Chimera marker file (.cmm) of the C-alpha trace (Angstrom):
<marker_set name="trace">
<marker id="1" x="67.080" y="-28.626" z="1.630" r="1" g="1" b="0" radius="0.5"/>
<marker id="2" x="63.358" y="-27.944" z="-0.251" r="1" g="1" b="0" radius="0.5"/>
<marker id="3" x="61.981" y="-30.102" z="2.177" r="1" g="1" b="0" radius="0.5"/>
<marker id="4" x="63.288" y="-28.957" z="5.492" r="1" g="1" b="0" radius="0.5"/>
<marker id="5" x="62.401" y="-25.403" z="4.280" r="1" g="1" b="0" radius="0.5"/>
<marker id="6" x="58.658" y="-26.621" z="3.474" r="1" g="1" b="0" radius="0.5"/>
<marker id="7" x="58.795" y="-28.132" z="7.033" r="1" g="1" b="0" radius="0.5"/>
<marker id="8" x="59.708" y="-24.791" z="8.574" r="1" g="1" b="0" radius="0.5"/>
<marker id="9" x="57.311" y="-23.141" z="6.424" r="1" g="1" b="0" radius="0.5"/>
<marker id="10" x="53.968" y="-25.273" z="7.233" r="1" g="1" b="0" radius="0.5"/>
<marker id="11" x="55.820" y="-25.407" z="11.361" r="1" g="1" b="0" radius="0.5"/>
<marker id="12" x="55.450" y="-21.389" z="11.333" r="1" g="1" b="0" radius="0.5"/>
<marker id="13" x="51.950" y="-20.991" z="9.435" r="1" g="1" b="0" radius="0.5"/>
<marker id="14" x="50.727" y="-23.593" z="12.411" r="1" g="1" b="0" radius="0.5"/>
<marker id="15" x="51.989" y="-21.639" z="15.117" r="1" g="1" b="0" radius="0.5"/>
<marker id="16" x="50.494" y="-18.452" z="13.509" r="1" g="1" b="0" radius="0.5"/>
<marker id="17" x="47.551" y="-17.010" z="14.976" r="1" g="1" b="0" radius="0.5"/>
<marker id="18" x="44.636" y="-17.413" z="12.540" r="1" g="1" b="0" radius="0.5"/>
<marker id="19" x="42.804" y="-14.241" z="11.711" r="1" g="1" b="0" radius="0.5"/>
<marker id="20" x="39.522" y="-16.120" z="11.380" r="1" g="1" b="0" radius="0.5"/>
<marker id="21" x="39.365" y="-17.041" z="15.130" r="1" g="1" b="0" radius="0.5"/>
<marker id="22" x="38.938" y="-13.032" z="15.608" r="1" g="1" b="0" radius="0.5"/>
<marker id="23" x="35.149" y="-13.092" z="13.403" r="1" g="1" b="0" radius="0.5"/>
<marker id="24" x="31.948" y="-13.447" z="14.890" r="1" g="1" b="0" radius="0.5"/>
<marker id="25" x="29.683" y="-15.968" z="14.289" r="1" g="1" b="0" radius="0.5"/>
<marker id="26" x="27.363" y="-14.402" z="11.926" r="1" g="1" b="0" radius="0.5"/>
<marker id="27" x="30.434" y="-12.612" z="9.281" r="1" g="1" b="0" radius="0.5"/>
<marker id="28" x="31.891" y="-16.490" z="9.835" r="1" g="1" b="0" radius="0.5"/>
<marker id="29" x="28.532" y="-17.924" z="8.544" r="1" g="1" b="0" radius="0.5"/>
<marker id="30" x="28.203" y="-15.046" z="6.194" r="1" g="1" b="0" radius="0.5"/>
<marker id="31" x="31.326" y="-15.729" z="4.654" r="1" g="1" b="0" radius="0.5"/>
<marker id="32" x="31.117" y="-19.372" z="4.604" r="1" g="1" b="0" radius="0.5"/>
<marker id="33" x="27.578" y="-18.960" z="2.649" r="1" g="1" b="0" radius="0.5"/>
<marker id="34" x="29.631" y="-17.215" z="-0.077" r="1" g="1" b="0" radius="0.5"/>
<marker id="35" x="32.202" y="-19.722" z="-0.326" r="1" g="1" b="0" radius="0.5"/>
<marker id="36" x="29.711" y="-22.148" z="-1.400" r="1" g="1" b="0" radius="0.5"/>
<marker id="37" x="27.767" y="-19.741" z="-3.329" r="1" g="1" b="0" radius="0.5"/>
<marker id="38" x="31.069" y="-19.474" z="-5.764" r="1" g="1" b="0" radius="0.5"/>
<marker id="39" x="31.254" y="-23.418" z="-5.113" r="1" g="1" b="0" radius="0.5"/>
<marker id="40" x="28.466" y="-23.975" z="-6.515" r="1" g="1" b="0" radius="0.5"/>
<marker id="41" x="28.508" y="-21.383" z="-9.292" r="1" g="1" b="0" radius="0.5"/>
<marker id="42" x="31.718" y="-23.083" z="-10.367" r="1" g="1" b="0" radius="0.5"/>
<marker id="43" x="33.573" y="-21.602" z="-12.942" r="1" g="1" b="0" radius="0.5"/>
<marker id="44" x="36.897" y="-21.250" z="-10.801" r="1" g="1" b="0" radius="0.5"/>
<marker id="45" x="40.089" y="-23.574" z="-11.460" r="1" g="1" b="0" radius="0.5"/>
<marker id="46" x="41.061" y="-26.399" z="-9.480" r="1" g="1" b="0" radius="0.5"/>
<marker id="47" x="43.656" y="-24.460" z="-7.409" r="1" g="1" b="0" radius="0.5"/>
<marker id="48" x="40.698" y="-21.317" z="-6.722" r="1" g="1" b="0" radius="0.5"/>
<marker id="49" x="38.272" y="-24.469" z="-5.622" r="1" g="1" b="0" radius="0.5"/>
<marker id="50" x="40.793" y="-25.775" z="-3.530" r="1" g="1" b="0" radius="0.5"/>
<marker id="51" x="41.464" y="-22.776" z="-1.881" r="1" g="1" b="0" radius="0.5"/>
<marker id="52" x="37.920" y="-21.900" z="-1.394" r="1" g="1" b="0" radius="0.5"/>
<marker id="53" x="37.340" y="-25.353" z="0.147" r="1" g="1" b="0" radius="0.5"/>
<marker id="54" x="40.302" y="-25.236" z="2.238" r="1" g="1" b="0" radius="0.5"/>
<marker id="55" x="38.948" y="-21.121" z="3.285" r="1" g="1" b="0" radius="0.5"/>
<marker id="56" x="35.433" y="-22.700" z="3.919" r="1" g="1" b="0" radius="0.5"/>
<marker id="57" x="36.744" y="-25.420" z="6.534" r="1" g="1" b="0" radius="0.5"/>
<marker id="58" x="38.504" y="-23.009" z="8.718" r="1" g="1" b="0" radius="0.5"/>
<marker id="59" x="35.079" y="-20.972" z="8.913" r="1" g="1" b="0" radius="0.5"/>
<marker id="60" x="33.173" y="-23.884" z="9.739" r="1" g="1" b="0" radius="0.5"/>
<marker id="61" x="35.924" y="-24.436" z="12.295" r="1" g="1" b="0" radius="0.5"/>
<marker id="62" x="35.002" y="-20.787" z="13.441" r="1" g="1" b="0" radius="0.5"/>
<marker id="63" x="31.248" y="-21.557" z="13.860" r="1" g="1" b="0" radius="0.5"/>
<marker id="64" x="31.367" y="-24.659" z="15.311" r="1" g="1" b="0" radius="0.5"/>
<marker id="65" x="33.211" y="-23.093" z="18.241" r="1" g="1" b="0" radius="0.5"/>
<marker id="66" x="31.326" y="-20.573" z="18.374" r="1" g="1" b="0" radius="0.5"/>
<marker id="67" x="28.198" y="-22.890" z="18.706" r="1" g="1" b="0" radius="0.5"/>
<marker id="68" x="30.286" y="-25.573" z="21.215" r="1" g="1" b="0" radius="0.5"/>
<marker id="69" x="30.599" y="-22.204" z="23.520" r="1" g="1" b="0" radius="0.5"/>
<marker id="70" x="27.109" y="-21.310" z="23.054" r="1" g="1" b="0" radius="0.5"/>
<marker id="71" x="25.653" y="-24.650" z="23.975" r="1" g="1" b="0" radius="0.5"/>
<marker id="72" x="28.245" y="-24.673" z="27.010" r="1" g="1" b="0" radius="0.5"/>
<marker id="73" x="26.619" y="-21.427" z="28.124" r="1" g="1" b="0" radius="0.5"/>
<marker id="74" x="23.413" y="-22.783" z="27.744" r="1" g="1" b="0" radius="0.5"/>
<marker id="75" x="24.423" y="-26.330" z="29.668" r="1" g="1" b="0" radius="0.5"/>
<marker id="76" x="25.903" y="-24.195" z="32.283" r="1" g="1" b="0" radius="0.5"/>
<marker id="77" x="22.811" y="-21.680" z="32.674" r="1" g="1" b="0" radius="0.5"/>
<marker id="78" x="20.268" y="-24.596" z="32.942" r="1" g="1" b="0" radius="0.5"/>
<marker id="79" x="22.681" y="-26.687" z="35.369" r="1" g="1" b="0" radius="0.5"/>
<marker id="80" x="22.935" y="-23.571" z="37.956" r="1" g="1" b="0" radius="0.5"/>
<marker id="81" x="19.208" y="-22.810" z="37.333" r="1" g="1" b="0" radius="0.5"/>
<marker id="82" x="18.597" y="-26.519" z="38.467" r="1" g="1" b="0" radius="0.5"/>
<marker id="83" x="20.758" y="-26.085" z="41.424" r="1" g="1" b="0" radius="0.5"/>
<marker id="84" x="18.991" y="-23.293" z="42.767" r="1" g="1" b="0" radius="0.5"/>
<marker id="85" x="15.739" y="-24.690" z="42.983" r="1" g="1" b="0" radius="0.5"/>
<marker id="86" x="14.493" y="-26.268" z="45.850" r="1" g="1" b="0" radius="0.5"/>
<marker id="87" x="15.268" y="-29.855" z="46.283" r="1" g="1" b="0" radius="0.5"/>
<marker id="88" x="16.981" y="-29.355" z="43.452" r="1" g="1" b="0" radius="0.5"/>
<marker id="89" x="14.592" y="-30.285" z="40.815" r="1" g="1" b="0" radius="0.5"/>
<link id1="1" id2="2" r="1" g="1" b="0" radius="0.2"/>
<link id1="2" id2="3" r="1" g="1" b="0" radius="0.2"/>
<link id1="3" id2="4" r="1" g="1" b="0" radius="0.2"/>
<link id1="4" id2="5" r="1" g="1" b="0" radius="0.2"/>
<link id1="5" id2="6" r="1" g="1" b="0" radius="0.2"/>
<link id1="6" id2="7" r="1" g="1" b="0" radius="0.2"/>
<link id1="7" id2="8" r="1" g="1" b="0" radius="0.2"/>
<link id1="8" id2="9" r="1" g="1" b="0" radius="0.2"/>
<link id1="9" id2="10" r="1" g="1" b="0" radius="0.2"/>
<link id1="10" id2="11" r="1" g="1" b="0" radius="0.2"/>
<link id1="11" id2="12" r="1" g="1" b="0" radius="0.2"/>
<link id1="12" id2="13" r="1" g="1" b="0" radius="0.2"/>
<link id1="13" id2="14" r="1" g="1" b="0" radius="0.2"/>
<link id1="14" id2="15" r="1" g="1" b="0" radius="0.2"/>
<link id1="15" id2="16" r="1" g="1" b="0" radius="0.2"/>
<link id1="16" id2="17" r="1" g="1" b="0" radius="0.2"/>
<link id1="17" id2="18" r="1" g="1" b="0" radius="0.2"/>
<link id1="18" id2="19" r="1" g="1" b="0" radius="0.2"/>
<link id1="19" id2="20" r="1" g="1" b="0" radius="0.2"/>
<link id1="20" id2="21" r="1" g="1" b="0" radius="0.2"/>
<link id1="21" id2="22" r="1" g="1" b="0" radius="0.2"/>
<link id1="22" id2="23" r="1" g="1" b="0" radius="0.2"/>
<link id1="23" id2="24" r="1" g="1" b="0" radius="0.2"/>
<link id1="24" id2="25" r="1" g="1" b="0" radius="0.2"/>
<link id1="25" id2="26" r="1" g="1" b="0" radius="0.2"/>
<link id1="26" id2="27" r="1" g="1" b="0" radius="0.2"/>
<link id1="27" id2="28" r="1" g="1" b="0" radius="0.2"/>
<link id1="28" id2="29" r="1" g="1" b="0" radius="0.2"/>
<link id1="29" id2="30" r="1" g="1" b="0" radius="0.2"/>
<link id1="30" id2="31" r="1" g="1" b="0" radius="0.2"/>
<link id1="31" id2="32" r="1" g="1" b="0" radius="0.2"/>
<link id1="32" id2="33" r="1" g="1" b="0" radius="0.2"/>
<link id1="33" id2="34" r="1" g="1" b="0" radius="0.2"/>
<link id1="34" id2="35" r="1" g="1" b="0" radius="0.2"/>
<link id1="35" id2="36" r="1" g="1" b="0" radius="0.2"/>
<link id1="36" id2="37" r="1" g="1" b="0" radius="0.2"/>
<link id1="37" id2="38" r="1" g="1" b="0" radius="0.2"/>
<link id1="38" id2="39" r="1" g="1" b="0" radius="0.2"/>
<link id1="39" id2="40" r="1" g="1" b="0" radius="0.2"/>
<link id1="40" id2="41" r="1" g="1" b="0" radius="0.2"/>
<link id1="41" id2="42" r="1" g="1" b="0" radius="0.2"/>
<link id1="42" id2="43" r="1" g="1" b="0" radius="0.2"/>
<link id1="43" id2="44" r="1" g="1" b="0" radius="0.2"/>
<link id1="44" id2="45" r="1" g="1" b="0" radius="0.2"/>
<link id1="45" id2="46" r="1" g="1" b="0" radius="0.2"/>
<link id1="46" id2="47" r="1" g="1" b="0" radius="0.2"/>
<link id1="47" id2="48" r="1" g="1" b="0" radius="0.2"/>
<link id1="48" id2="49" r="1" g="1" b="0" radius="0.2"/>
<link id1="49" id2="50" r="1" g="1" b="0" radius="0.2"/>
<link id1="50" id2="51" r="1" g="1" b="0" radius="0.2"/>
<link id1="51" id2="52" r="1" g="1" b="0" radius="0.2"/>
<link id1="52" id2="53" r="1" g="1" b="0" radius="0.2"/>
<link id1="53" id2="54" r="1" g="1" b="0" radius="0.2"/>
<link id1="54" id2="55" r="1" g="1" b="0" radius="0.2"/>
<link id1="55" id2="56" r="1" g="1" b="0" radius="0.2"/>
<link id1="56" id2="57" r="1" g="1" b="0" radius="0.2"/>
<link id1="57" id2="58" r="1" g="1" b="0" radius="0.2"/>
<link id1="58" id2="59" r="1" g="1" b="0" radius="0.2"/>
<link id1="59" id2="60" r="1" g="1" b="0" radius="0.2"/>
<link id1="60" id2="61" r="1" g="1" b="0" radius="0.2"/>
<link id1="61" id2="62" r="1" g="1" b="0" radius="0.2"/>
<link id1="62" id2="63" r="1" g="1" b="0" radius="0.2"/>
<link id1="63" id2="64" r="1" g="1" b="0" radius="0.2"/>
<link id1="64" id2="65" r="1" g="1" b="0" radius="0.2"/>
<link id1="65" id2="66" r="1" g="1" b="0" radius="0.2"/>
<link id1="66" id2="67" r="1" g="1" b="0" radius="0.2"/>
<link id1="67" id2="68" r="1" g="1" b="0" radius="0.2"/>
<link id1="68" id2="69" r="1" g="1" b="0" radius="0.2"/>
<link id1="69" id2="70" r="1" g="1" b="0" radius="0.2"/>
<link id1="70" id2="71" r="1" g="1" b="0" radius="0.2"/>
<link id1="71" id2="72" r="1" g="1" b="0" radius="0.2"/>
<link id1="72" id2="73" r="1" g="1" b="0" radius="0.2"/>
<link id1="73" id2="74" r="1" g="1" b="0" radius="0.2"/>
<link id1="74" id2="75" r="1" g="1" b="0" radius="0.2"/>
<link id1="75" id2="76" r="1" g="1" b="0" radius="0.2"/>
<link id1="76" id2="77" r="1" g="1" b="0" radius="0.2"/>
<link id1="77" id2="78" r="1" g="1" b="0" radius="0.2"/>
<link id1="78" id2="79" r="1" g="1" b="0" radius="0.2"/>
<link id1="79" id2="80" r="1" g="1" b="0" radius="0.2"/>
<link id1="80" id2="81" r="1" g="1" b="0" radius="0.2"/>
<link id1="81" id2="82" r="1" g="1" b="0" radius="0.2"/>
<link id1="82" id2="83" r="1" g="1" b="0" radius="0.2"/>
<link id1="83" id2="84" r="1" g="1" b="0" radius="0.2"/>
<link id1="84" id2="85" r="1" g="1" b="0" radius="0.2"/>
<link id1="85" id2="86" r="1" g="1" b="0" radius="0.2"/>
<link id1="86" id2="87" r="1" g="1" b="0" radius="0.2"/>
<link id1="87" id2="88" r="1" g="1" b="0" radius="0.2"/>
<link id1="88" id2="89" r="1" g="1" b="0" radius="0.2"/>
</marker_set>
């Protein structure tokens, strides 16, 4: 019974929107730097360290999505520019 509840809780958490997705790149980067600083300083319990690590992983994913999107936009702009030049070069 408890295992079924844990599975339902995990499924609900996976379906819930991630508030980090609304963060801008700079905000997510700054928050990630703060997490790293706290981990490097130490002095936290194992549970706190794990929670910080998980938070850092989420923030890193947000930053990577922003960077991937920026790369895609740059690639599209470069491709459009190349296609607009005479002779395609």
